[in-house]
N, C-alpha and C positions, 0 to 999 in steps of 0.2 A: 497304464498309459505307455504305449509303445513310442519308442524313440523314431521320429521321422528321419530317413535317410536324407543325405545331401543331394540335392538335385544337381543335374549337369544335362543341360539340353543342347550344347554346342556339337554340331558335327565335325568328324574329322579331327579329333584331339587325340594326339599320340601319347601315349603313357612313356615314362622312363625306360620301361623294359620292351619299348618298340612295338607294343600292340594297341589296338584302337582303344579308347576309353569307351566303356558303356553309357550310353546315355539314360539319365534317370529321371522321372518325373512321378509326380503322387498327387493323388486325388482324394478329398476328404470325403466322408459319408454325406450323403445325400438322400433324405428320405428313406427308402428300405434299401437303396444300393449301397453295398458295402465299401469300405475305404479300398484304395488299389494303388499299386506301384506299376508303372510301364517302365520295362527295360528295353532299349532298341540298340541295335547294333551300331558301333561307331561308323562305319563307313556305309550303311545303306540302310533300308527301311524295315527290315526284320524286326519283330518284336515279341516279347513276352509280357502278358498281362496277368499280374497276381492280386487276387482280391483276398482280403483277410479280416479276421475277427478273432474273438477271444477263444473260438472253439477249433478253428482250423483254417485251411488255405485252399483256395481255388487257383490253380495254375493253367492258363490256356484252357479252362473249361473243366480240368479233372480236379475233383473234390477231394481232400482227404486231411485227416486231423494233422494237428501239427506233429504229433509223435510219429506218425506214418511218414511223413514228410522227411523228419528228420532222418529216419533210418534209410531211406533211399537216398538223400543228398548228401549227408555227411561223408559217407566213403568217397563219393565223387569229388568232393572238394579236400579230400586227404585230412579230415578232421576225424580224430579218435571218438568214438560215442563214449559218452561218460552216463554211467548209470544214474547220477546224481544231478544231470542237466535237467532243469526244469524251466517250464515257460512261464513268463510272468503276464 
């Protein structure tokens, strides 16, 4: 079972580093619809919706395996890829 991220729904929250805090909300699975996270900008209404299950992720309508998303996003987050990194 995945750990659910802490939600933050307040708009215009400034982080200690001076940037806007990203707003986070979570929806549980309902029927055939996969569970999802919505990440919204801290200062406007722009958003990214991520649906997830055990096999993969759909980020703003783009489907991919978890492994594929790791290969794409970890370098952007300045996280070194670890061959032993596993998905639970």
